[in-house]
C-alpha positions in Angstrom: -102.0 37.7 118.0 -101.6 41.4 118.3 -98.3 42.9 119.5 -98.6 45.8 121.8 -95.9 48.4 121.4 -94.7 49.7 124.7 -92.3 52.2 126.0 -89.6 49.5 126.1 -89.5 49.4 122.4 -88.3 52.9 122.1 -85.6 52.2 124.8 -84.4 49.3 122.7 -84.3 51.4 119.6 -82.4 54.1 121.5 -80.0 51.5 122.7 -79.4 50.3 119.1 -78.9 53.9 118.0 -76.5 54.5 120.8 -74.7 51.3 120.0 -74.3 52.3 116.4 -73.0 55.7 117.5 -70.5 54.0 119.8 -69.5 51.7 117.0 -68.9 54.6 114.7 -66.8 56.4 117.4 -64.8 53.2 118.0 -64.1 52.8 114.3 -63.0 56.4 114.2 -60.8 55.9 117.2 -59.3 52.7 115.6 -58.5 54.6 112.4 -56.9 57.4 114.4 -54.7 55.0 116.3 -53.7 53.2 113.1 -52.8 56.6 111.5 -50.8 57.5 114.6 -48.9 54.2 114.5 -48.2 54.6 110.8 -46.8 58.1 111.4 -44.6 56.8 114.3 -43.3 54.0 112.1 -42.5 56.4 109.3 -40.7 58.7 111.6 -38.7 55.8 113.0 -37.7 54.7 109.5 -36.5 58.2 108.8 -34.4 58.3 111.9 -32.8 54.9 111.3 -32.0 55.8 107.6 -30.6 59.2 108.7 -28.4 57.5 111.3 -27.2 54.9 108.9 -26.3 57.6 106.3 -24.4 59.6 109.0 -22.5 56.5 110.1 -21.7 55.6 106.4 -20.5 59.2 105.9 -17.8 58.6 108.5 -16.1 56.0 106.3 -17.2 56.7 102.7 -16.3 59.9 100.9 -19.3 59.5 98.4 -21.7 59.3 101.4 -20.0 62.3 102.9 -20.6 64.3 99.8 -24.2 63.2 99.6 -24.8 64.2 103.3 -23.2 67.6 102.6 -25.5 68.1 99.6 -28.5 67.1 101.7 -27.5 69.6 104.4 -27.0 72.3 101.8 -30.5 71.8 100.4 -32.2 72.3 103.8 -34.6 75.3 103.6 -36.1 75.6 107.1 -34.0 77.7 109.5 -34.8 75.2 112.3 -33.5 72.4 110.2 -30.3 74.3 109.2 -29.7 75.1 112.9 -29.5 71.4 113.8 -26.3 71.1 111.7 -24.6 74.4 112.5 -21.2 74.0 114.0 -20.8 70.3 113.1 -17.7 68.8 111.5 -17.8 67.9 107.8 -19.3 64.4 108.1 -21.8 64.4 110.8 
């Protein structure tokens, strides 16, 4: 039996290629979403730890000193501006 290759064969191949391209795009999208979620989670952790340290500094002199040292080591003007005009422990 002889198979006759028709125009439909190239359409199927094109569909396979398109599907592979779509799969690659989907994989890239999934990776981007995972990276974004990881960044958000990391940011959330930093906010929670910072808040916990600030709350601890309200009642613990050692934590107050640590917080003041951290503030003194800030280098970016925008970061320093966040703490200008605050009282000693927060």
